[in-house]
N, C-alpha and C positions, 0 to 999 in steps of 0.2 A: 730680583736676581734669578728667579726660577725661569721666567720667560722673557728675557731681554733681547734687545737687538745686539748683534755682534758687530763690533766696529771693524772696519777694514784695516785699521792700524794694528789691532790685536791679531787679526788673521795673518797679516803680513809678518808680524814679529814671530808668531809661532811657526810659520812656514820657514822663515830664515833660520831660526834656532834649530829646526829639525834638518836643515840642509847640510850642515857642516859635517855630520858623521859620515854621510855617503861619500863626500869628496875625500875626507881623510882615509876612509877605507880603500877607495880606489887608488889613491896615491901610494899608500903603504903596502897594500897586498898585490894589487894588479899591476900597477905601473912599475913598482920596484921589482916585481917578478919578471917583467919584460926586460928590465935593466940587467937583472941577474942572468937571464937566458941569452939575450942578444948581445949585450956589451961585455959582460964578464965571462961568458962561455960556460955557464953552469948547466947541468942536466936538469930535467924536470924533477927528478927525485931531490936534488939539492935545493931547488926552489921551494918544493913542498916542505922539506925539513926546516928550512930557514923561516918560512912563513908560519910553520907550526910553533916554533919557539917565539916568534913575534906574537902569535896568538896567545901563548901562555902569559906573556907580559901584559897583554891587554886584559886578560882575565884577572890577573893580580891587580891591575889598575882599577877595574870595575869593583872588586871587593874593597879596595882601599877607599875609593870615592864613596861607596855605600856606608862603610864604617865611619868615615870622616864626616858624613852628613849628620851623625849623631851629635857631634860636637861643634861643627861649623855650619853656618847657614848655607844651604846648597847653592844658592845663586852666587855667593862669594867664591866658592870653589870653582864654579863654572866660569866665572870671570877670569880667574887665575888660569884655568885651562885654555880659555880663548886667547889670552895674552901670550901664553906659551906657544900655542899653535900659530899665532900671528908672527912671532919671532922665527919659528921654524919655517913658515912659508916664505918670509923674507930671505932667510939664509939658504933655502933649498936649492936655488940655481947654482950658487957657489959651491955648496957641499956636493951636490950630485955631479957637477962637472969635474970635480977632483977626486971622485971615488975610483979606486983602481982594484979593490979586492972585495970579495963577498963579505968579509968581516967588517970592513968600513961601511958597507951598505947596511949590514945588520945593525950597527950602532945608530945609523941614521933612522932606520925603521923603529928601533927600540925607543929612541927618544921621541920620535914623532907619534908613536902609538900611545905614549903616555899623555899626550895633549890633543887627542882627537876631540874636536868640539861636539859634544853630545848633550842630551838632556838628562842623562843618567843621574838619579837621586833627586832631581828637581821636577820631575813630571807632575807630581801632585800640585805643586805651586802653579805650574802652567795651566793645568786642568781647572783649577779653582777660578781662573779668570773668565771662563766661559759660563754662560747661563746654564743652570742645572739641566733643564730639559733638552738643551741643544748640545750639551757637552760632548757626548759620545760621537754624534754625527759630525760636528765640525772638527773636533780634534782628530778624529780618525781620517776624515777626508784630507785635511791639511797635511797630516803626517804621511799619508799614502802619496799625495801629489808631490811632496818634497822628495820622497824617496824615488819615485818614478822619474821625475825630471833630473834629479841629481845622479841617477844611474845612467841616463842617456847622454847628458851633456859632457861629463868627463870622458866617457868611453869613446866618444867620437871627437870631441873638441880637444882633449888633451894631446892626443896623438898629432893632430894638425898643428896645434900651437907649438909643441916642441919641435916639430919638423921645420916650421918656418922661423921660429924665434929661439931655437935651442932651448935650454932649460929655463931661460927667462920667460918663456911662454907660460910656465907654471904660475907666475905671478898674476897673469891676466885672469886666471881662473880662481886661484886661491885667495888673493887679497879681497876681492868683492865678497866672497863667501864668508870670510872671517870677519870682515867689517859688518856685514849683515847679521852675523851671529852675535857680535857685540852689541849692536843696536837692538836686536831682538831681546837680549837679556835685560 
């Protein structure tokens, strides 16, 4: 296990598991910030304040998942998180098309941020799958590639998808990412 060959399946699984967090971040903070500003007429200050409170909820979620990992196997909690985000992804076109106030959008953001698909609390389990002498190189490279690609794809793709397919375009991006996250787990 010290110097083994790394399977393509393991690499793909780790890549997909790391991809979910970037999509969730973009949807909750960046895209919802655009909705606040462009659709709901909020000022930049109001967008920042709302995103700050959403960020506090995310910090509380991180502490909760970390402490929960002492009692519950981390992959079980991540599967639960993945299922929750899958349901949010499916409901997001309907929810976002009927939001009329910043408070309603805050509720959507608050629930969605609780279920951002990440590797938090399960990273050691994933790292253990890589051969010891290649662990840092492969895991770091796959993590960096997933973050780089998932920063570019939603920032350009989501705007176009929503422009042409309304909020239903979110499903074209979110569903494959969440399914890949589930498969990767």
